[in-house]
C-alpha beads as a LAMMPS data file, in Angstrom:
LAMMPS data file: protein, C-alpha beads

370 atoms
369 bonds

1 atom types
1 bond types

-500.0 500.0 xlo xhi
-500.0 500.0 ylo yhi
-500.0 500.0 zlo zhi

Masses

1 110.0

Atoms # bond

1 1 1 106.506 177.814 -301.399
2 1 1 107.895 181.264 -300.731
3 1 1 110.235 181.978 -303.658
4 1 1 112.131 184.702 -301.817
5 1 1 112.887 182.294 -298.985
6 1 1 114.067 179.656 -301.458
7 1 1 116.346 182.065 -303.345
8 1 1 117.730 183.634 -300.172
9 1 1 118.616 180.254 -298.705
10 1 1 119.868 178.852 -302.011
11 1 1 122.346 181.642 -302.569
12 1 1 123.657 181.644 -299.012
13 1 1 124.544 177.958 -298.715
14 1 1 128.290 178.308 -299.067
15 1 1 130.656 179.958 -296.613
16 1 1 133.302 180.452 -299.307
17 1 1 133.435 184.188 -299.871
18 1 1 134.680 184.205 -303.466
19 1 1 132.339 181.437 -304.576
20 1 1 129.423 183.156 -302.868
21 1 1 130.218 186.443 -304.610
22 1 1 130.474 184.847 -308.055
23 1 1 127.292 182.742 -308.005
24 1 1 125.258 185.652 -306.606
25 1 1 126.710 187.969 -309.255
26 1 1 125.796 185.506 -312.009
27 1 1 122.221 185.189 -310.796
28 1 1 121.638 188.909 -310.373
29 1 1 123.061 189.800 -313.791
30 1 1 120.710 187.490 -315.657
31 1 1 117.867 189.494 -317.195
32 1 1 114.623 189.671 -315.213
33 1 1 112.736 187.899 -318.003
34 1 1 115.117 184.938 -318.051
35 1 1 115.575 184.845 -314.291
36 1 1 111.810 184.584 -313.739
37 1 1 111.822 181.231 -315.576
38 1 1 114.910 179.590 -314.118
39 1 1 115.295 177.161 -311.239
40 1 1 118.720 177.743 -309.676
41 1 1 120.278 174.937 -307.638
42 1 1 123.442 175.394 -305.626
43 1 1 125.628 172.437 -304.564
44 1 1 124.217 170.072 -307.192
45 1 1 125.334 166.455 -306.797
46 1 1 127.286 164.998 -309.753
47 1 1 128.372 161.392 -310.303
48 1 1 131.625 160.869 -312.178
49 1 1 132.590 157.786 -314.268
50 1 1 134.413 156.279 -311.275
51 1 1 131.249 156.281 -309.186
52 1 1 132.353 159.146 -306.945
53 1 1 130.021 162.037 -306.157
54 1 1 130.935 165.699 -305.901
55 1 1 129.134 169.031 -305.853
56 1 1 128.835 171.645 -308.596
57 1 1 128.455 175.174 -307.281
58 1 1 125.527 176.328 -309.464
59 1 1 123.235 174.353 -311.737
60 1 1 120.257 175.226 -313.938
61 1 1 118.314 172.002 -314.732
62 1 1 116.165 173.579 -317.472
63 1 1 119.321 174.606 -319.348
64 1 1 121.373 171.568 -318.311
65 1 1 124.148 173.997 -317.376
66 1 1 126.501 173.697 -314.429
67 1 1 128.907 176.373 -313.188
68 1 1 131.981 175.537 -311.128
69 1 1 133.839 178.300 -309.286
70 1 1 137.514 177.462 -308.846
71 1 1 138.871 179.483 -305.926
72 1 1 142.519 180.274 -305.189
73 1 1 144.078 177.683 -302.904
74 1 1 147.318 176.917 -301.120
75 1 1 148.569 173.820 -302.961
76 1 1 152.336 174.071 -303.092
77 1 1 152.920 170.467 -304.227
78 1 1 150.959 170.772 -307.466
79 1 1 152.629 172.014 -310.611
80 1 1 150.252 171.494 -313.511
81 1 1 146.800 172.962 -314.021
82 1 1 145.374 169.486 -314.615
83 1 1 146.675 168.266 -311.255
84 1 1 145.360 171.359 -309.554
85 1 1 141.838 171.062 -310.970
86 1 1 141.769 167.371 -310.086
87 1 1 142.766 168.183 -306.494
88 1 1 140.095 170.882 -306.233
89 1 1 137.475 168.382 -307.395
90 1 1 138.628 165.782 -304.865
91 1 1 138.096 168.337 -302.101
92 1 1 134.373 168.350 -302.964
93 1 1 133.890 164.569 -303.168
94 1 1 131.038 163.316 -300.972
95 1 1 131.695 160.322 -298.733
96 1 1 128.057 159.245 -298.862
97 1 1 125.454 161.219 -300.824
98 1 1 122.077 161.676 -299.183
99 1 1 119.061 159.911 -300.647
100 1 1 117.802 163.054 -302.346
101 1 1 121.283 163.806 -303.738
102 1 1 121.431 160.306 -305.217
103 1 1 117.963 160.600 -306.695
104 1 1 118.569 164.011 -308.283
105 1 1 122.197 163.474 -309.261
106 1 1 123.449 164.323 -312.741
107 1 1 126.215 162.535 -314.572
108 1 1 129.541 164.101 -315.344
109 1 1 129.797 164.825 -319.038
110 1 1 126.018 164.814 -319.502
111 1 1 125.601 168.543 -318.865
112 1 1 127.155 171.768 -320.159
113 1 1 129.963 172.771 -317.832
114 1 1 131.364 176.250 -317.301
115 1 1 134.427 176.749 -315.115
116 1 1 135.357 180.118 -313.611
117 1 1 138.978 180.104 -312.457
118 1 1 139.579 182.945 -310.002
119 1 1 143.348 182.473 -309.896
120 1 1 145.945 183.761 -312.322
121 1 1 147.558 181.346 -314.770
122 1 1 150.688 181.324 -316.896
123 1 1 150.950 180.727 -320.645
124 1 1 150.499 176.979 -320.071
125 1 1 147.346 177.446 -318.044
126 1 1 149.053 176.546 -314.771
127 1 1 148.275 178.589 -311.622
128 1 1 150.656 181.336 -310.550
129 1 1 151.808 181.495 -306.928
130 1 1 153.213 184.096 -304.585
131 1 1 156.259 183.550 -302.374
132 1 1 154.179 181.560 -299.882
133 1 1 152.871 179.272 -302.605
134 1 1 149.366 180.759 -302.427
135 1 1 147.626 181.021 -305.767
136 1 1 147.279 184.604 -306.929
137 1 1 143.783 186.018 -307.357
138 1 1 142.796 187.462 -310.725
139 1 1 142.063 191.174 -310.999
140 1 1 138.524 192.459 -310.414
141 1 1 138.111 193.301 -314.098
142 1 1 139.149 189.792 -315.153
143 1 1 136.701 188.177 -312.730
144 1 1 133.926 190.490 -313.925
145 1 1 134.582 189.450 -317.501
146 1 1 134.413 185.752 -316.597
147 1 1 131.117 186.287 -314.804
148 1 1 129.674 188.178 -317.766
149 1 1 130.718 185.413 -320.151
150 1 1 128.734 182.873 -318.145
151 1 1 125.718 185.195 -317.991
152 1 1 125.853 185.603 -321.778
153 1 1 125.925 181.798 -322.114
154 1 1 122.872 181.457 -319.865
155 1 1 120.930 184.067 -321.821
156 1 1 121.810 182.326 -325.085
157 1 1 120.695 178.916 -323.853
158 1 1 117.464 180.320 -322.428
159 1 1 116.638 182.196 -325.646
160 1 1 117.085 179.052 -327.720
161 1 1 115.101 176.851 -325.346
162 1 1 111.630 177.133 -326.867
163 1 1 110.090 174.933 -324.197
164 1 1 111.378 177.007 -321.269
165 1 1 108.533 177.847 -318.904
166 1 1 108.509 179.594 -315.551
167 1 1 109.527 177.582 -312.492
168 1 1 107.067 178.401 -309.729
169 1 1 108.543 176.315 -306.964
170 1 1 107.815 172.870 -305.597
171 1 1 104.330 171.495 -306.289
172 1 1 102.130 169.816 -303.691
173 1 1 101.204 166.271 -304.631
174 1 1 97.509 166.869 -304.021
175 1 1 97.555 169.652 -306.627
176 1 1 99.787 167.867 -309.118
177 1 1 97.864 164.582 -309.176
178 1 1 94.402 166.073 -309.436
179 1 1 92.787 164.312 -312.389
180 1 1 95.757 161.984 -312.968
181 1 1 95.511 158.193 -312.989
182 1 1 98.926 157.199 -311.630
183 1 1 101.954 158.375 -309.699
184 1 1 105.380 157.892 -311.283
185 1 1 108.955 158.171 -310.069
186 1 1 109.729 160.457 -313.024
187 1 1 107.391 163.064 -311.511
188 1 1 110.279 164.220 -309.347
189 1 1 111.552 166.146 -312.376
190 1 1 108.458 168.343 -311.942
191 1 1 109.427 168.999 -308.301
192 1 1 106.432 167.097 -306.893
193 1 1 106.461 166.580 -303.135
194 1 1 104.165 164.880 -300.658
195 1 1 103.929 167.144 -297.618
196 1 1 103.218 164.331 -295.168
197 1 1 101.628 160.905 -294.819
198 1 1 98.153 162.399 -294.855
199 1 1 98.756 163.811 -298.320
200 1 1 100.073 160.446 -299.535
201 1 1 96.897 158.751 -298.398
202 1 1 94.719 161.557 -299.687
203 1 1 96.150 161.169 -303.182
204 1 1 96.033 157.371 -303.309
205 1 1 92.817 156.564 -301.474
206 1 1 90.402 159.487 -301.718
207 1 1 87.215 157.501 -301.066
208 1 1 88.412 155.555 -298.035
209 1 1 86.062 156.558 -295.177
210 1 1 88.263 155.227 -292.383
211 1 1 91.297 156.936 -293.844
212 1 1 89.433 160.214 -294.301
213 1 1 88.473 160.181 -290.630
214 1 1 92.171 159.874 -289.808
215 1 1 93.008 162.811 -292.080
216 1 1 90.224 164.987 -290.644
217 1 1 91.238 164.204 -287.083
218 1 1 94.857 165.048 -287.823
219 1 1 93.878 168.339 -289.460
220 1 1 91.792 169.320 -286.431
221 1 1 94.897 168.924 -284.303
222 1 1 96.718 171.301 -286.615
223 1 1 99.094 168.820 -288.175
224 1 1 99.204 165.519 -290.054
225 1 1 101.844 162.937 -289.332
226 1 1 102.300 159.252 -288.718
227 1 1 101.958 159.876 -284.970
228 1 1 98.492 161.429 -285.273
229 1 1 97.478 159.056 -287.995
230 1 1 96.839 155.750 -286.204
231 1 1 99.442 154.361 -288.576
232 1 1 99.079 150.760 -287.401
233 1 1 95.522 150.683 -288.692
234 1 1 95.826 152.851 -291.773
235 1 1 99.330 152.632 -293.181
236 1 1 100.784 149.472 -291.730
237 1 1 98.602 146.576 -290.621
238 1 1 95.640 147.257 -292.883
239 1 1 97.066 144.996 -295.581
240 1 1 95.179 145.741 -298.773
241 1 1 95.269 142.831 -301.172
242 1 1 98.752 142.899 -302.758
243 1 1 100.101 146.223 -301.497
244 1 1 101.435 147.896 -298.393
245 1 1 102.171 151.632 -298.179
246 1 1 105.724 151.949 -296.808
247 1 1 107.538 155.178 -295.857
248 1 1 110.931 153.797 -294.730
249 1 1 113.425 156.010 -292.943
250 1 1 116.942 155.553 -294.269
251 1 1 119.649 154.672 -291.756
252 1 1 122.211 157.151 -290.504
253 1 1 125.931 156.523 -290.077
254 1 1 127.396 157.091 -286.618
255 1 1 131.093 156.408 -286.051
256 1 1 131.174 154.249 -289.168
257 1 1 128.240 152.065 -288.079
258 1 1 124.746 152.190 -289.526
259 1 1 122.027 153.085 -287.039
260 1 1 118.267 153.097 -287.388
261 1 1 116.840 156.549 -288.045
262 1 1 115.216 158.325 -285.132
263 1 1 111.850 156.776 -284.310
264 1 1 112.510 153.584 -286.263
265 1 1 113.354 150.056 -285.128
266 1 1 114.797 149.087 -288.510
267 1 1 117.983 149.893 -290.386
268 1 1 117.040 150.632 -294.000
269 1 1 119.713 151.130 -296.656
270 1 1 119.225 152.087 -300.288
271 1 1 121.629 150.431 -302.729
272 1 1 123.999 152.640 -304.693
273 1 1 122.023 152.089 -307.890
274 1 1 118.720 152.798 -306.144
275 1 1 117.184 149.475 -307.187
276 1 1 117.270 147.657 -303.829
277 1 1 116.386 148.412 -300.208
278 1 1 118.027 146.342 -297.470
279 1 1 116.354 146.121 -294.079
280 1 1 117.254 144.510 -290.783
281 1 1 116.009 145.064 -287.260
282 1 1 118.063 147.137 -284.855
283 1 1 118.389 146.731 -281.072
284 1 1 119.779 143.171 -281.286
285 1 1 116.481 141.757 -282.559
286 1 1 116.012 139.665 -285.691
287 1 1 112.427 139.928 -286.941
288 1 1 113.214 138.680 -290.442
289 1 1 114.853 135.578 -288.995
290 1 1 111.386 134.335 -287.999
291 1 1 109.729 132.230 -290.708
292 1 1 106.206 133.322 -289.732
293 1 1 107.175 136.984 -290.167
294 1 1 108.699 136.277 -293.564
295 1 1 105.437 134.643 -294.643
296 1 1 103.545 137.826 -293.687
297 1 1 105.921 139.960 -295.714
298 1 1 104.938 138.868 -299.234
299 1 1 102.920 141.896 -300.293
300 1 1 104.460 144.474 -302.568
301 1 1 105.334 147.791 -300.984
302 1 1 104.466 151.191 -302.401
303 1 1 107.491 153.176 -301.229
304 1 1 107.525 156.844 -300.260
305 1 1 110.969 158.004 -299.194
306 1 1 111.663 160.532 -296.473
307 1 1 113.731 163.407 -297.814
308 1 1 115.179 166.472 -296.131
309 1 1 115.318 169.732 -298.051
310 1 1 118.729 171.272 -297.237
311 1 1 117.553 174.638 -298.559
312 1 1 114.143 175.099 -296.927
313 1 1 115.055 172.777 -294.017
314 1 1 111.818 170.838 -294.231
315 1 1 111.056 167.141 -294.432
316 1 1 108.827 165.735 -297.141
317 1 1 108.122 162.501 -299.037
318 1 1 108.585 161.460 -302.645
319 1 1 107.228 158.407 -304.413
320 1 1 110.067 156.010 -305.190
321 1 1 108.414 153.031 -306.839
322 1 1 106.959 149.651 -305.932
323 1 1 109.234 147.128 -304.208
324 1 1 108.845 143.483 -303.249
325 1 1 110.936 141.210 -301.078
326 1 1 113.083 138.811 -303.101
327 1 1 115.411 137.299 -300.514
328 1 1 116.487 137.024 -296.875
329 1 1 120.205 136.817 -296.198
330 1 1 122.229 136.208 -293.070
331 1 1 125.024 138.667 -292.403
332 1 1 126.483 141.114 -294.881
333 1 1 129.015 139.249 -297.004
334 1 1 126.740 138.787 -300.009
335 1 1 128.645 140.644 -302.746
336 1 1 125.741 140.341 -305.167
337 1 1 123.657 142.546 -302.894
338 1 1 126.516 145.012 -302.351
339 1 1 125.838 145.576 -298.666
340 1 1 129.186 144.542 -297.258
341 1 1 129.460 148.010 -295.687
342 1 1 126.462 147.356 -293.398
343 1 1 128.464 146.760 -290.258
344 1 1 126.214 145.880 -287.358
345 1 1 124.096 143.298 -289.197
346 1 1 126.526 140.400 -289.050
347 1 1 124.284 138.172 -286.943
348 1 1 120.911 139.345 -288.197
349 1 1 118.668 138.530 -291.131
350 1 1 118.433 141.194 -293.817
351 1 1 115.352 141.462 -296.022
352 1 1 116.201 142.374 -299.613
353 1 1 113.565 144.365 -301.521
354 1 1 113.820 144.934 -305.264
355 1 1 112.136 147.706 -307.242
356 1 1 109.611 146.109 -309.591
357 1 1 107.724 149.157 -310.874
358 1 1 108.310 152.886 -311.211
359 1 1 104.607 153.785 -311.183
360 1 1 101.458 153.019 -309.219
361 1 1 97.783 153.603 -310.127
362 1 1 95.593 156.090 -308.296
363 1 1 92.440 154.085 -307.578
364 1 1 89.615 156.423 -306.570
365 1 1 86.453 154.374 -307.016
366 1 1 87.403 151.187 -305.182
367 1 1 88.882 152.015 -301.752
368 1 1 88.852 148.343 -300.820
369 1 1 91.704 147.870 -303.300
370 1 1 93.754 151.061 -302.774

Bonds

1 1 1 2
2 1 2 3
3 1 3 4
4 1 4 5
5 1 5 6
6 1 6 7
7 1 7 8
8 1 8 9
9 1 9 10
10 1 10 11
11 1 11 12
12 1 12 13
13 1 13 14
14 1 14 15
15 1 15 16
16 1 16 17
17 1 17 18
18 1 18 19
19 1 19 20
20 1 20 21
21 1 21 22
22 1 22 23
23 1 23 24
24 1 24 25
25 1 25 26
26 1 26 27
27 1 27 28
28 1 28 29
29 1 29 30
30 1 30 31
31 1 31 32
32 1 32 33
33 1 33 34
34 1 34 35
35 1 35 36
36 1 36 37
37 1 37 38
38 1 38 39
39 1 39 40
40 1 40 41
41 1 41 42
42 1 42 43
43 1 43 44
44 1 44 45
45 1 45 46
46 1 46 47
47 1 47 48
48 1 48 49
49 1 49 50
50 1 50 51
51 1 51 52
52 1 52 53
53 1 53 54
54 1 54 55
55 1 55 56
56 1 56 57
57 1 57 58
58 1 58 59
59 1 59 60
60 1 60 61
61 1 61 62
62 1 62 63
63 1 63 64
64 1 64 65
65 1 65 66
66 1 66 67
67 1 67 68
68 1 68 69
69 1 69 70
70 1 70 71
71 1 71 72
72 1 72 73
73 1 73 74
74 1 74 75
75 1 75 76
76 1 76 77
77 1 77 78
78 1 78 79
79 1 79 80
80 1 80 81
81 1 81 82
82 1 82 83
83 1 83 84
84 1 84 85
85 1 85 86
86 1 86 87
87 1 87 88
88 1 88 89
89 1 89 90
90 1 90 91
91 1 91 92
92 1 92 93
93 1 93 94
94 1 94 95
95 1 95 96
96 1 96 97
97 1 97 98
98 1 98 99
99 1 99 100
100 1 100 101
101 1 101 102
102 1 102 103
103 1 103 104
104 1 104 105
105 1 105 106
106 1 106 107
107 1 107 108
108 1 108 109
109 1 109 110
110 1 110 111
111 1 111 112
112 1 112 113
113 1 113 114
114 1 114 115
115 1 115 116
116 1 116 117
117 1 117 118
118 1 118 119
119 1 119 120
120 1 120 121
121 1 121 122
122 1 122 123
123 1 123 124
124 1 124 125
125 1 125 126
126 1 126 127
127 1 127 128
128 1 128 129
129 1 129 130
130 1 130 131
131 1 131 132
132 1 132 133
133 1 133 134
134 1 134 135
135 1 135 136
136 1 136 137
137 1 137 138
138 1 138 139
139 1 139 140
140 1 140 141
141 1 141 142
142 1 142 143
143 1 143 144
144 1 144 145
145 1 145 146
146 1 146 147
147 1 147 148
148 1 148 149
149 1 149 150
150 1 150 151
151 1 151 152
152 1 152 153
153 1 153 154
154 1 154 155
155 1 155 156
156 1 156 157
157 1 157 158
158 1 158 159
159 1 159 160
160 1 160 161
161 1 161 162
162 1 162 163
163 1 163 164
164 1 164 165
165 1 165 166
166 1 166 167
167 1 167 168
168 1 168 169
169 1 169 170
170 1 170 171
171 1 171 172
172 1 172 173
173 1 173 174
174 1 174 175
175 1 175 176
176 1 176 177
177 1 177 178
178 1 178 179
179 1 179 180
180 1 180 181
181 1 181 182
182 1 182 183
183 1 183 184
184 1 184 185
185 1 185 186
186 1 186 187
187 1 187 188
188 1 188 189
189 1 189 190
190 1 190 191
191 1 191 192
192 1 192 193
193 1 193 194
194 1 194 195
195 1 195 196
196 1 196 197
197 1 197 198
198 1 198 199
199 1 199 200
200 1 200 201
201 1 201 202
202 1 202 203
203 1 203 204
204 1 204 205
205 1 205 206
206 1 206 207
207 1 207 208
208 1 208 209
209 1 209 210
210 1 210 211
211 1 211 212
212 1 212 213
213 1 213 214
214 1 214 215
215 1 215 216
216 1 216 217
217 1 217 218
218 1 218 219
219 1 219 220
220 1 220 221
221 1 221 222
222 1 222 223
223 1 223 224
224 1 224 225
225 1 225 226
226 1 226 227
227 1 227 228
228 1 228 229
229 1 229 230
230 1 230 231
231 1 231 232
232 1 232 233
233 1 233 234
234 1 234 235
235 1 235 236
236 1 236 237
237 1 237 238
238 1 238 239
239 1 239 240
240 1 240 241
241 1 241 242
242 1 242 243
243 1 243 244
244 1 244 245
245 1 245 246
246 1 246 247
247 1 247 248
248 1 248 249
249 1 249 250
250 1 250 251
251 1 251 252
252 1 252 253
253 1 253 254
254 1 254 255
255 1 255 256
256 1 256 257
257 1 257 258
258 1 258 259
259 1 259 260
260 1 260 261
261 1 261 262
262 1 262 263
263 1 263 264
264 1 264 265
265 1 265 266
266 1 266 267
267 1 267 268
268 1 268 269
269 1 269 270
270 1 270 271
271 1 271 272
272 1 272 273
273 1 273 274
274 1 274 275
275 1 275 276
276 1 276 277
277 1 277 278
278 1 278 279
279 1 279 280
280 1 280 281
281 1 281 282
282 1 282 283
283 1 283 284
284 1 284 285
285 1 285 286
286 1 286 287
287 1 287 288
288 1 288 289
289 1 289 290
290 1 290 291
291 1 291 292
292 1 292 293
293 1 293 294
294 1 294 295
295 1 295 296
296 1 296 297
297 1 297 298
298 1 298 299
299 1 299 300
300 1 300 301
301 1 301 302
302 1 302 303
303 1 303 304
304 1 304 305
305 1 305 306
306 1 306 307
307 1 307 308
308 1 308 309
309 1 309 310
310 1 310 311
311 1 311 312
312 1 312 313
313 1 313 314
314 1 314 315
315 1 315 316
316 1 316 317
317 1 317 318
318 1 318 319
319 1 319 320
320 1 320 321
321 1 321 322
322 1 322 323
323 1 323 324
324 1 324 325
325 1 325 326
326 1 326 327
327 1 327 328
328 1 328 329
329 1 329 330
330 1 330 331
331 1 331 332
332 1 332 333
333 1 333 334
334 1 334 335
335 1 335 336
336 1 336 337
337 1 337 338
338 1 338 339
339 1 339 340
340 1 340 341
341 1 341 342
342 1 342 343
343 1 343 344
344 1 344 345
345 1 345 346
346 1 346 347
347 1 347 348
348 1 348 349
349 1 349 350
350 1 350 351
351 1 351 352
352 1 352 353
353 1 353 354
354 1 354 355
355 1 355 356
356 1 356 357
357 1 357 358
358 1 358 359
359 1 359 360
360 1 360 361
361 1 361 362
362 1 362 363
363 1 363 364
364 1 364 365
365 1 365 366
366 1 366 367
367 1 367 368
368 1 368 369
369 1 369 370
C-alpha cells in the first residue's frame, strides 16, 4: 500500500473547512518519530449505549484516542452547551453503518475522547452567538492552543505505550498467513486483507492442483476474480466434506427496500450484532422454499465478506467466521431474528445462518479436505 496515497486521502475526506484544518494541523504537528508509528483514521464509526452509530473525526487505534472537532453552527433554538453538543452529535448519526464500519466500530466510553470546540463560550460553557444567532468562532490563538493541547496528549500517550510499533499499512493475507495454521476474525485488528478470491483460495488450499490451475489462468489474464475463476467448480459447487467457501455480497438499500448487490441473485443481510446472516432470493424467486435445496444447504460456510475501502476506494475481502444454517422462515415478522426491516421478503423463504466459529484451520497437506 502506498502510504502517501493513504494519508492524502485520509486527511481529505471531509468537506468541512474548519474540521479539515484542525485534523490536518494535529497530524502535522505530531513529531516525526511518533507520526511514523501511528495509524490515523478519519470518520471512525462509534456505537453509543442506545445502539446508534456516529462518526468521530480523528481516531488513533494504537492509542485508543478519538478527537472530535466541534464546529460553529447556526442553532438558534439551543440554549445550553449540553443541548448543543447533543445536537451536533445527532447530526453525525449514521442511518445504517456499512459492514466494515460495523466490524471496526468502537464503543462510546471505551476510548479516550478529546473535544475541540471552535466556538466561543460564556462562563457557563454555553456557546456565544452573534445577532444572527450564529455561533462565534474562537480566535486563531485560542484554536492553536487547543490543537497543541491535543498534540501534547498524543505525544504523551505514545511515549508511555511501550508496545507501540510502526504501522506499515494494510497487510496482504498471503504474506500475513505464511507459516500460520489458522485464520481468525480477530486478525482484522492487524489490518489483514484478502485482495481477491484467488488469494483466499491460495491461503486456504495451497496444494489443490485444480485450484492452482484456476489461479494461474487468472494471473495470466492479468487479474483474479470470481468471473475468471470458474467459481461454480472451485468456490461453489465443489462441496468439500463439511465446508463451503462463501463470499456473500451484502444487500443495498434503494428507496427503503433491500436489493441484491450488483451481480448477485440473493439479498444478504448481516444482523446488527454481526452473529447472523439472513438470505433470500431476489427477482421473485424462492430457492430456499424448495425442500431439496434446503437439504443441499447443510454444510458449514467459511465466510469472506466483501468490503469497500472508503479511503483507497478499493474492494477487498476479510474473513468473518464460519456460519451454518439454523432455520428457514417465511416472511419477515420473526422478532427473534430481528429482520423485520427486510421489506421485499414477505412472501419468500429466508435462510438464517448463525456464526459458529471465529476461526478456521489452514489445511495445506490434505487438499481433499480444504
